[in-house]
C-alpha positions in Angstrom: 83.2 110.1 93.0 83.4 106.4 91.7 86.2 104.2 90.7 85.5 104.7 86.9 85.8 108.4 87.2 89.2 108.0 89.1 90.4 105.6 86.4 89.7 108.3 83.9 91.4 110.9 86.1 94.5 108.7 86.4 94.8 107.9 82.7 94.7 111.8 81.9 97.4 112.2 84.6 99.5 109.5 83.1 99.2 110.5 79.4 98.9 114.3 80.0 96.7 114.3 77.0 92.9 114.2 76.6 92.8 112.6 73.2 95.4 109.9 74.0 93.6 109.1 77.3 90.3 108.8 75.6 91.8 106.4 73.0 93.3 104.3 75.8 90.1 104.1 77.7 87.9 103.4 74.6 85.7 106.3 75.2 84.9 109.6 73.4 86.9 112.7 74.2 83.7 114.6 74.9 82.7 112.0 77.5 86.2 112.2 79.1 86.1 115.9 79.3 82.6 115.9 80.8 83.7 113.3 83.5 86.7 115.5 84.4 84.5 118.6 84.6 82.1 116.9 86.8 84.9 115.6 89.1 86.4 119.1 89.4 83.0 120.6 90.2 82.4 117.9 92.9 85.8 118.6 94.5 85.4 122.4 93.9 88.9 122.8 92.5 91.0 122.6 89.3 92.9 119.3 88.9 94.9 120.1 85.8 96.6 123.1 84.2 96.0 122.9 80.5 99.1 123.6 78.7 99.7 123.7 74.9 101.5 120.3 74.8 100.6 118.7 78.0 98.1 118.7 80.9 99.9 119.0 84.3 98.5 118.3 87.7 97.8 121.2 90.1 98.7 120.8 93.7 95.1 119.5 94.4 95.5 117.2 91.5 98.7 115.6 92.9 97.0 115.0 96.2 94.0 113.3 94.4 96.3 111.2 92.3 98.1 109.7 95.3 94.8 108.9 97.0 93.2 107.7 93.8 96.0 105.2 93.2 95.6 103.9 96.8 91.9 103.6 96.3 92.3 101.7 92.9 94.9 99.3 94.6 92.6 98.7 97.5 89.7 98.0 95.1 91.8 95.4 93.3 92.8 93.7 96.5 89.1 93.6 97.5 88.1 92.0 94.2 91.0 89.4 94.8 89.8 88.7 98.4 86.2 88.3 97.4 87.1 85.9 94.6 89.1 83.9 97.0 85.8 82.8 98.9 84.9 79.6 97.0 85.1 75.9 97.4 88.9 76.0 97.0 91.3 78.0 99.2 93.0 80.4 96.8 94.4 83.9 96.6 97.3 86.0 97.5 98.6 86.5 101.1 100.2 89.8 101.4 103.0 89.9 104.1 105.2 92.7 105.3 108.4 91.5 107.1 111.3 93.1 108.9 114.6 91.7 107.9 115.3 88.6 110.0 117.1 85.3 109.5 113.9 83.6 110.8 112.2 84.2 107.5 113.7 80.9 106.5 111.6 79.2 109.3 108.6 81.3 108.2 109.3 80.2 104.6 109.1 76.5 105.5 105.5 77.2 106.9 104.6 79.1 103.8 105.8 76.3 101.6 103.9 73.7 103.5 100.7 75.7 103.3 101.3 76.3 99.5 101.8 72.6 99.0 98.4 71.9 100.5 96.8 74.7 98.7 98.5 75.1 95.4 96.3 78.1 94.4 97.8 80.2 97.2 100.6 82.6 96.4 102.4 85.5 98.3 103.3 89.1 98.0 106.1 90.1 100.4 107.0 93.6 101.3 110.3 94.3 103.2 110.3 97.2 105.6 110.5 98.6 109.2 107.9 97.9 111.8 106.4 101.4 111.2 106.1 100.9 107.5 104.6 97.5 107.9 102.0 98.6 110.4 101.1 101.6 108.4 100.4 99.4 105.4 98.4 96.9 107.4 96.2 99.9 108.7 95.6 101.0 105.0 94.6 97.5 104.1 97.5 97.0 101.8 98.9 94.0 103.9 97.2 91.1 105.5 100.1 90.3 108.0 103.2 91.8 109.3 106.2 90.0 110.8 107.7 92.6 113.2 110.1 92.6 116.0 109.5 93.9 119.6 109.3 96.6 120.9 106.2 97.3 118.8 102.8 99.0 119.6 100.2 96.3 118.9 97.2 98.4 120.4 95.4 98.2 117.0 96.6 94.8 116.2 96.0 91.3 116.9 99.3 89.3 117.3 100.9 86.0 117.8 104.3 85.4 119.3 106.3 83.3 116.8 108.7 82.0 119.4 111.7 83.4 117.6 114.1 85.8 119.2 116.6 88.1 117.5 119.9 89.2 119.1 121.1 92.7 118.4 124.7 93.5 117.6 127.1 95.5 115.4 128.8 94.6 112.1 132.2 96.3 112.5 135.4 96.3 110.5 137.4 93.2 111.4 140.3 95.4 112.7 138.0 97.1 115.3 139.0 96.6 118.9 135.5 95.4 119.6 136.2 92.1 117.7 138.9 91.0 120.2 136.6 92.4 123.1 133.8 90.1 121.7 131.0 92.5 122.6 129.9 96.2 122.2 128.9 98.2 125.3 127.2 101.7 125.2 130.4 103.5 125.9 132.2 101.6 123.0 129.8 103.1 120.3 128.8 106.4 121.8 131.4 108.2 119.4 131.8 105.5 116.9 130.5 106.2 113.3 127.3 104.0 113.1 124.6 103.1 110.5 121.1 102.8 112.2 118.0 101.1 110.7 114.9 103.2 110.2 112.9 101.0 112.6 115.6 101.4 115.2 115.3 105.1 114.9 111.5 105.3 114.6 110.8 103.1 117.6 113.8 104.4 119.8 114.8 100.8 120.0 118.3 101.5 121.2 117.5 104.1 124.0 117.0 101.6 126.7 120.3 99.9 125.9 122.2 103.3 125.5 120.8 104.6 128.9 122.0 108.1 129.5 124.4 107.9 126.5 123.6 108.9 122.9 124.9 108.0 119.5 126.9 111.1 118.6 128.0 110.0 115.2 125.2 108.5 113.1 126.6 108.6 109.6 123.4 107.3 108.0 120.2 105.3 108.2 118.9 102.4 106.0 115.9 100.2 105.3 117.8 97.0 104.2 121.0 96.0 105.8 123.2 94.6 102.8 124.2 98.1 101.5 125.4 99.4 104.9 127.1 96.1 105.5 129.2 96.9 102.4 130.1 100.3 103.9 131.4 98.5 107.0 133.3 96.2 104.7 135.3 99.1 103.4 135.8 100.5 106.9 133.1 103.2 106.8 131.2 102.8 110.1 129.6 100.0 112.1 126.1 98.7 111.5 123.4 98.0 114.0 121.7 94.7 113.0 120.6 91.2 114.1 122.9 88.3 114.5 123.2 86.0 111.4 121.5 88.4 109.0 124.6 89.2 107.2 127.2 86.6 106.3 130.5 88.1 107.2 132.6 85.2 106.1 135.2 86.3 103.5 134.6 90.0 104.2 136.6 92.5 106.2 133.8 92.6 108.8 132.7 90.7 111.9 129.5 90.5 114.0 129.8 91.6 117.6 126.8 91.4 120.0 125.6 94.1 122.2 126.3 94.0 126.0 124.2 94.1 128.1 122.4 91.5 125.9 119.5 93.0 123.8 116.9 90.6 122.4 113.8 91.3 120.2 111.0 88.8 120.0 109.2 88.4 116.6 105.5 88.7 116.3 102.9 87.9 113.5 100.5 90.8 113.5 97.3 91.6 111.7 94.5 94.3 111.9 91.9 93.8 114.6 88.2 93.1 113.4 88.9 92.4 109.9 87.5 89.3 108.0 90.4 87.6 106.4 90.3 86.1 102.8 90.3 82.3 102.6 94.1 82.3 101.8 94.9 84.7 104.6 92.8 82.7 107.1 94.6 79.4 106.1 98.0 81.2 106.5 97.1 82.4 110.1 95.8 78.9 111.0 99.2 77.4 109.7 101.1 79.6 112.2 98.7 78.7 115.1 99.7 75.1 114.6 103.0 73.5 116.1 105.8 73.7 113.7 106.7 70.5 112.0 110.2 69.2 112.5 
């Protein structure tokens, strides 16, 4: 199967109509029908159920649709990366990042690079360690900014010299505010919100010891929404210090005790040839930070 055939398939899936798909693709309906028959013959399955009003994907068609969109996206990224190899450094640097206040420091380095190479731009994805690493592995991201603990077996990595302190955002009337820290026994039965990456990587298990969180009221990807839950008195939120501004709210940040620290790393896939823009980005982070 080639990319043009997958493009035809996706257009049929999007429109649900062979005539309209042929018009959008500027080809004949007979050619489109032939290409679809050949694709179904190659895969030994039916990809659509032909209804009176609309063509609907079969189960096999749904699987192919997901993979075809990934393949089309990767092909587009490949074209961008190849086009970046010229006399001038240019192109898009695709970065996945966990939520961290140190993105301000990272942003300064990114701006310095863009000032030197005006044809560099950025595409940023926010997510958990697991989501970022999975996208790097699939070729959808050039780099990830992740927080330890993280498995870097299949990744090259560079310590950024930035360390996050874990803690809880709690309602301001919580007894933990006057205590000025949160110990495992304090939160064992407290309603809590936990980030996906904390759950996926068992990040809190070493801190909890032989205790467990008995009342996890929810999980989250980005912290702002659960912080609002804490603001109305619904649970405490595990997060990093300084990530949410609690001034003017009904919440406060309380650090964990014993102290729990996570170091930030820049990671990228081993053995890949970076685009000119991505290579310049990596070189920027290997240099000492300017004051």
